[in-house]
PLY file of the C-alpha trace (Angstrom):
ply
format ascii 1.0
element vertex 403
property float x
property float y
property float z
element edge 402
property int vertex1
property int vertex2
end_header
-21.54 -9.12 60.27
-23.10 -6.97 57.26
-23.21 -3.41 57.32
-26.68 -2.03 55.96
-26.36 0.94 53.44
-29.60 3.35 53.58
-31.74 3.18 50.44
-30.82 6.33 48.86
-33.45 6.31 46.21
-35.82 6.29 48.97
-34.34 8.95 50.74
-33.70 11.15 47.93
-37.42 11.51 47.54
-37.90 13.53 50.85
-34.88 15.61 49.81
-35.99 16.80 45.82
-39.57 17.75 45.49
-41.45 15.53 42.70
-43.05 17.12 39.64
-46.94 17.08 40.86
-48.96 17.70 37.83
-52.51 16.44 36.92
-54.42 17.01 33.65
-58.39 17.32 32.84
-59.91 17.34 29.66
-62.92 19.77 29.67
-65.93 20.48 26.98
-67.35 24.02 26.82
-70.13 23.31 28.92
-67.63 22.02 31.96
-65.79 25.84 31.77
-68.55 27.82 33.84
-67.77 25.45 36.76
-63.92 25.46 36.76
-64.34 29.13 36.27
-66.53 29.51 39.51
-64.34 27.29 41.30
-61.02 28.71 40.27
-62.49 32.72 40.83
-63.76 31.51 44.36
-67.55 32.55 42.91
-71.15 30.89 44.94
-71.13 28.33 47.70
-67.70 27.71 48.82
-67.56 23.91 50.23
-63.70 23.50 50.43
-62.45 23.86 54.06
-59.25 24.05 52.86
-60.05 27.50 51.66
-59.08 30.57 53.33
-61.14 33.06 52.29
-59.20 36.16 54.15
-56.06 35.17 51.86
-57.76 35.00 48.60
-56.86 38.48 47.79
-53.64 36.77 47.48
-54.48 34.75 44.54
-53.36 35.78 40.86
-53.12 35.25 37.25
-49.60 35.13 35.22
-52.05 35.58 32.25
-53.20 39.15 32.26
-56.64 39.64 30.51
-60.15 41.90 30.96
-62.08 38.73 30.37
-63.43 35.77 32.51
-62.02 32.20 31.69
-65.31 31.13 29.52
-64.68 34.25 27.17
-60.49 33.43 26.97
-61.25 29.76 25.83
-64.18 31.02 23.45
-62.33 33.65 21.97
-59.32 31.56 21.54
-61.44 28.72 19.74
-63.58 30.81 17.79
-60.37 32.75 16.42
-59.40 29.00 14.55
-63.21 28.06 13.96
-64.25 30.96 12.25
-66.47 29.41 9.52
-67.73 26.75 12.27
-69.75 25.81 14.82
-67.97 24.48 18.06
-69.43 20.61 18.70
-70.86 19.79 22.22
-68.68 16.81 22.78
-65.28 18.81 21.80
-62.40 19.31 23.57
-61.77 22.37 24.24
-59.38 22.95 27.27
-56.79 21.26 29.54
-57.27 22.09 33.25
-53.99 21.43 34.80
-53.26 21.82 38.28
-49.26 22.04 39.20
-48.99 21.51 43.21
-46.22 22.81 45.50
-46.20 20.53 48.66
-46.83 22.75 51.96
-43.25 21.48 52.97
-41.03 23.06 50.21
-43.22 26.18 50.32
-42.07 26.68 53.56
-38.78 26.50 52.90
-38.72 28.11 49.86
-40.58 31.33 50.89
-43.13 33.15 48.96
-40.66 34.83 46.53
-39.26 31.67 45.02
-42.37 29.80 45.06
-43.71 32.71 42.78
-40.68 32.37 40.57
-41.33 28.41 40.65
-44.66 28.87 39.39
-43.99 31.38 36.56
-41.14 28.86 35.05
-43.59 25.94 34.88
-46.14 28.47 33.00
-42.93 29.20 30.76
-43.13 25.75 30.22
-46.30 25.16 29.37
-46.25 28.26 26.83
-43.03 26.82 25.16
-44.85 23.09 25.13
-48.28 23.84 23.83
-48.09 27.55 22.46
-48.19 30.78 24.72
-51.07 32.12 22.33
-53.06 29.32 23.78
-52.43 28.98 27.37
-55.26 30.93 28.38
-55.09 31.27 31.95
-52.45 30.35 34.93
-54.63 31.00 37.97
-51.74 30.53 41.22
-54.16 29.56 44.31
-52.53 30.76 47.62
-55.60 30.69 49.60
-55.43 26.99 50.18
-53.29 24.76 52.63
-51.47 23.79 49.43
-50.24 26.30 47.25
-50.99 25.00 43.53
-51.56 26.59 39.81
-54.60 26.07 37.53
-53.37 26.23 33.94
-55.79 25.90 31.11
-54.56 25.65 27.45
-56.75 25.41 24.15
-55.36 21.94 22.58
-55.03 23.70 19.17
-52.46 21.86 16.35
-51.95 23.21 12.82
-54.32 25.72 13.63
-57.10 23.12 14.40
-58.84 22.21 17.48
-57.89 18.48 18.04
-56.82 17.69 21.89
-56.16 13.92 20.72
-53.10 15.03 18.87
-52.02 17.51 21.49
-52.44 15.72 24.61
-52.07 11.98 23.50
-50.26 9.30 26.39
-46.34 9.67 24.40
-46.94 13.83 25.07
-47.99 13.09 29.01
-44.88 11.13 29.53
-42.74 13.69 27.48
-43.95 16.62 29.73
-43.39 14.18 32.98
-39.86 13.73 31.92
-39.00 17.26 30.53
-40.84 19.57 32.93
-38.58 18.51 35.92
-35.45 18.66 33.72
-36.78 22.40 32.46
-37.37 23.20 36.31
-33.84 21.78 37.74
-32.04 23.88 34.90
-33.76 27.22 36.30
-32.36 26.11 39.73
-35.08 24.62 41.43
-34.25 20.66 42.83
-37.50 18.84 40.65
-37.62 15.15 39.78
-40.07 13.30 37.83
-42.80 11.96 39.88
-43.23 8.28 40.46
-46.70 7.86 39.22
-48.08 9.02 35.65
-50.34 11.41 35.22
-53.39 9.95 35.07
-55.69 11.83 32.29
-59.16 12.56 34.64
-61.87 12.69 32.32
-66.11 11.93 33.52
-65.45 9.73 36.16
-68.10 6.93 35.16
-67.68 4.26 38.21
-67.55 6.48 41.32
-66.80 3.00 42.89
-63.70 2.10 41.09
-62.13 5.40 41.74
-62.73 4.99 45.19
-60.88 1.83 44.91
-58.33 2.79 42.62
-57.42 5.67 45.09
-57.29 3.84 47.96
-54.97 1.33 46.38
-52.52 3.81 45.43
-52.42 5.43 49.22
-52.11 2.08 51.02
-49.31 0.89 48.39
-47.36 4.18 49.09
-47.88 3.68 52.83
-46.83 0.38 52.59
-43.83 1.00 50.88
-43.12 4.17 53.56
-43.12 1.23 56.22
-40.88 -0.93 54.35
-38.20 1.71 54.02
-38.52 2.82 57.34
-37.92 -0.71 58.67
-34.92 -1.19 56.37
-33.34 1.74 57.83
-34.42 0.66 61.57
-32.17 -2.58 61.11
-29.37 -0.50 59.56
-29.50 1.58 62.50
-29.65 -1.59 64.74
-26.32 -2.99 62.88
-24.46 0.06 63.61
-25.89 0.25 67.42
-24.33 -3.34 67.77
-20.87 -2.48 65.97
-20.55 0.91 68.31
-21.19 -1.34 71.43
-18.21 -3.64 70.29
-16.00 -0.86 70.07
-16.52 0.17 73.38
-15.66 -2.82 74.81
-13.17 -4.09 72.44
-10.36 -3.28 76.00
-12.21 -5.82 77.51
-11.78 -8.28 74.50
-9.00 -9.79 72.78
-8.57 -7.22 70.22
-10.40 -9.65 67.48
-12.78 -7.40 66.76
-11.03 -3.66 66.11
-12.65 -1.07 63.97
-10.55 1.72 62.50
-11.20 5.18 63.71
-12.33 6.64 60.37
-14.69 3.93 59.73
-16.05 4.30 63.45
-16.41 7.95 62.69
-18.04 7.29 59.53
-20.78 5.21 61.16
-21.40 7.69 63.41
-22.20 9.90 61.27
-24.33 7.75 59.44
-26.25 7.11 62.58
-27.16 10.77 63.02
-28.07 11.11 59.35
-30.24 8.08 59.48
-31.63 9.33 62.77
-32.76 12.71 61.19
-34.00 10.53 58.07
-35.87 7.90 60.22
-37.57 10.78 62.01
-38.38 12.38 58.50
-39.95 8.82 57.60
-42.15 8.97 60.68
-43.55 12.13 60.02
-44.32 11.77 56.64
-45.70 8.63 57.43
-48.15 10.51 60.16
-48.54 12.80 57.11
-49.78 9.58 54.80
-52.18 8.59 57.53
-53.55 11.82 57.78
-53.87 11.92 53.96
-55.22 8.57 53.94
-58.07 9.25 56.68
-58.75 12.59 54.72
-59.49 10.81 51.79
-61.70 8.12 53.67
-63.93 11.65 54.63
-63.87 12.77 51.05
-64.95 9.42 49.39
-67.62 8.78 52.22
-69.03 12.56 51.42
-68.70 11.29 47.76
-70.96 8.21 48.61
-73.63 10.52 50.01
-73.81 12.94 47.55
-73.93 10.02 45.08
-76.66 8.13 47.04
-78.48 11.83 47.23
-78.03 12.52 43.44
-79.51 8.79 42.88
-82.41 9.76 44.66
-83.02 13.46 42.80
-82.93 11.90 39.77
-85.59 8.96 40.55
-87.74 11.68 41.78
-87.18 13.91 38.59
-87.53 10.62 36.50
-91.22 10.02 38.36
-92.35 13.71 38.32
-91.01 13.40 34.38
-93.50 10.53 33.64
-96.39 12.37 36.02
-95.65 15.25 33.68
-95.96 13.42 30.66
-99.47 11.55 31.62
-100.66 15.21 32.83
-99.97 16.54 29.54
-101.28 13.30 27.82
-104.49 13.67 29.65
-104.85 17.71 28.72
-104.18 16.77 25.03
-106.89 14.13 24.69
-109.56 16.49 26.49
-108.55 19.67 24.19
-108.61 17.06 21.07
-112.46 16.18 22.44
-113.41 19.82 22.63
-111.51 20.64 19.48
-113.45 17.76 17.47
-116.88 19.32 19.49
-116.44 22.86 17.95
-115.01 21.56 14.83
-118.78 19.49 14.29
-120.38 22.57 15.60
-118.63 24.56 12.76
-119.49 22.13 10.36
-123.06 22.18 11.19
-123.06 26.04 11.22
-121.24 25.96 7.51
-124.26 23.80 6.51
-127.09 25.99 7.55
-125.33 29.17 6.27
-125.21 27.10 3.00
-128.79 26.32 3.04
-129.82 29.88 3.78
-127.56 31.07 1.26
-129.60 28.86 -1.53
-132.82 30.15 -0.20
-131.62 33.63 -0.60
-130.76 33.15 -4.04
-133.99 31.66 -4.98
-135.84 34.65 -3.13
-133.20 37.08 -5.46
-134.76 35.70 -8.52
-138.43 36.00 -7.39
-138.13 39.00 -6.84
-136.52 39.81 -10.45
-139.52 38.10 -11.55
-142.07 40.47 -9.71
-140.32 43.30 -10.46
-140.49 42.80 -14.31
-144.09 41.49 -14.01
-145.12 45.21 -11.97
-142.97 46.66 -14.69
-145.06 45.45 -17.69
-148.58 45.96 -15.96
-147.40 49.69 -15.37
-146.71 50.10 -18.56
-149.94 48.38 -19.90
-152.20 50.75 -17.29
-150.16 53.74 -18.56
-150.66 53.31 -21.96
-154.44 52.96 -21.35
-155.97 56.23 -19.40
-159.10 54.65 -18.78
-157.37 51.56 -17.17
-155.18 54.49 -15.34
-158.15 55.89 -13.65
-159.70 52.43 -12.59
-156.34 51.86 -11.31
-155.96 55.16 -9.08
-159.54 54.41 -8.12
-158.74 51.10 -6.74
-155.89 52.40 -4.29
-157.96 53.94 -1.83
-160.30 51.15 -1.66
-157.63 48.61 -1.27
-156.01 50.87 1.30
-159.36 51.01 2.98
-159.95 47.11 2.78
-156.57 46.60 4.59
-157.68 49.24 7.28
-161.11 47.32 8.02
-159.15 44.01 8.40
-156.78 45.57 10.56
-159.71 46.98 12.95
-161.19 43.50 12.76
-158.14 42.07 13.83
-158.02 44.37 16.90
0 1
1 2
2 3
3 4
4 5
5 6
6 7
7 8
8 9
9 10
10 11
11 12
12 13
13 14
14 15
15 16
16 17
17 18
18 19
19 20
20 21
21 22
22 23
23 24
24 25
25 26
26 27
27 28
28 29
29 30
30 31
31 32
32 33
33 34
34 35
35 36
36 37
37 38
38 39
39 40
40 41
41 42
42 43
43 44
44 45
45 46
46 47
47 48
48 49
49 50
50 51
51 52
52 53
53 54
54 55
55 56
56 57
57 58
58 59
59 60
60 61
61 62
62 63
63 64
64 65
65 66
66 67
67 68
68 69
69 70
70 71
71 72
72 73
73 74
74 75
75 76
76 77
77 78
78 79
79 80
80 81
81 82
82 83
83 84
84 85
85 86
86 87
87 88
88 89
89 90
90 91
91 92
92 93
93 94
94 95
95 96
96 97
97 98
98 99
99 100
100 101
101 102
102 103
103 104
104 105
105 106
106 107
107 108
108 109
109 110
110 111
111 112
112 113
113 114
114 115
115 116
116 117
117 118
118 119
119 120
120 121
121 122
122 123
123 124
124 125
125 126
126 127
127 128
128 129
129 130
130 131
131 132
132 133
133 134
134 135
135 136
136 137
137 138
138 139
139 140
140 141
141 142
142 143
143 144
144 145
145 146
146 147
147 148
148 149
149 150
150 151
151 152
152 153
153 154
154 155
155 156
156 157
157 158
158 159
159 160
160 161
161 162
162 163
163 164
164 165
165 166
166 167
167 168
168 169
169 170
170 171
171 172
172 173
173 174
174 175
175 176
176 177
177 178
178 179
179 180
180 181
181 182
182 183
183 184
184 185
185 186
186 187
187 188
188 189
189 190
190 191
191 192
192 193
193 194
194 195
195 196
196 197
197 198
198 199
199 200
200 201
201 202
202 203
203 204
204 205
205 206
206 207
207 208
208 209
209 210
210 211
211 212
212 213
213 214
214 215
215 216
216 217
217 218
218 219
219 220
220 221
221 222
222 223
223 224
224 225
225 226
226 227
227 228
228 229
229 230
230 231
231 232
232 233
233 234
234 235
235 236
236 237
237 238
238 239
239 240
240 241
241 242
242 243
243 244
244 245
245 246
246 247
247 248
248 249
249 250
250 251
251 252
252 253
253 254
254 255
255 256
256 257
257 258
258 259
259 260
260 261
261 262
262 263
263 264
264 265
265 266
266 267
267 268
268 269
269 270
270 271
271 272
272 273
273 274
274 275
275 276
276 277
277 278
278 279
279 280
280 281
281 282
282 283
283 284
284 285
285 286
286 287
287 288
288 289
289 290
290 291
291 292
292 293
293 294
294 295
295 296
296 297
297 298
298 299
299 300
300 301
301 302
302 303
303 304
304 305
305 306
306 307
307 308
308 309
309 310
310 311
311 312
312 313
313 314
314 315
315 316
316 317
317 318
318 319
319 320
320 321
321 322
322 323
323 324
324 325
325 326
326 327
327 328
328 329
329 330
330 331
331 332
332 333
333 334
334 335
335 336
336 337
337 338
338 339
339 340
340 341
341 342
342 343
343 344
344 345
345 346
346 347
347 348
348 349
349 350
350 351
351 352
352 353
353 354
354 355
355 356
356 357
357 358
358 359
359 360
360 361
361 362
362 363
363 364
364 365
365 366
366 367
367 368
368 369
369 370
370 371
371 372
372 373
373 374
374 375
375 376
376 377
377 378
378 379
379 380
380 381
381 382
382 383
383 384
384 385
385 386
386 387
387 388
388 389
389 390
390 391
391 392
392 393
393 394
394 395
395 396
396 397
397 398
398 399
399 400
400 401
401 402
C-alpha cells in the first residue's frame, strides 16, 4: 500500500500570508474621487465600513494638505513651466491588504508595524518624496493601506517607465523578501497584480473575476480530496496495526513509523479543518462577488438609461436653440431693414436741408443788397418805411377774413 504525503506547497499557503497588492494608474480627474473614498467623504455605500471605527484610521505621511493638493504640489514641482495634460497619469494608487485572520493573530501593534514596513519599502523603491499618502483603514472588515505615489523618474512625470510590467514583477518578488527580513512571514502571491485602469468592458471583467474565484475554489477542493485520500490510507494502516495480533504477523509496522503516522493524522486533521474553513470562506467570497456583480449590472443599466436620457435632452435642447436662433435671426433681419430704411430717410432729409440752407443764403444776400440800395436813396427809404405799416395792415385784414 502506498502512503501519500501531504501537498506541502498547498499547506504552506495557509501558514504564510501572501503579499496582497493591487495598483491602479490615475489621472488628475480621478483624484477627488479617490480622496472622497479614502477620507470617508460624501455618501458611504460600502456596507463593510464601520463609521464608529473611522477615527482609528491613520496616515503614515504627515501633511496638512489633502490628497489632491499633495499630488498637485508634487507634480507642479517637476513641471514648473508646463501644464498638466488631462490624459497624464499623475498618481499610482496601491492597496495593500492584511487578511482578517492574520490581523487577529498579529494584533494591532504588529499589524501597524507591518504597514509601516510596507510603506518603507515603497519609499525605497519609488522615492520617499514621491510617496504622498499612506492611509491605513482600520474601520473595514479587512485592514488595508491606500498608498499613493507620483510616478516620477529623472525629474520627469513618466508612469510608463516607472511602473511597467517588469517593475510589477520586481515588486511582487522583492517586497515579500524585504518583509521577511523584517520578521514577517510573507510570501509572493500566486497571481500577478493586475494593473487596473478604466474598465472598458464590465462583462469581460465580471467573467474574469468569476473564473479566478472558481479556479481557486476548484484547486482547494482538489487539495482537500488529496488530503482525504492520504488520511484514509493512514487510517487503514492504523487499523492493520491494531489487528496484527490476530494475523500471522506478515503486516507489521515499526513503532516509530506508527507514531509518525499518528502525528501526521492529527496534523492532517487540523489542516483538513483549515481547508474546509477556507472553502467556506471562498464560497462566501464568491457569493459576495456575485452580489456585487449583480449590483454593478444594475448600476450599468441605470447609467445607460441616464446616458440615453441625457442624449435625448441634448438633442431637444439643440433643436430648441436652433429654432430660437432662426427666430432671432428673422427678427434681427427685420430690424436691419428698418434701420436701412431710416438711414435712407435721414439721408434724404439731410439733402433737403442742404438745399434749404443754400436758398437761405441766397435770400439773405439779396435782402442785404436791397437794404443797401434803399439806405443809399432817401426817397426810396421813405417809401419803404411807409410801405411797412400798409403791409402789416393788409396781413391783418387777410387774417380777419380768414376767421
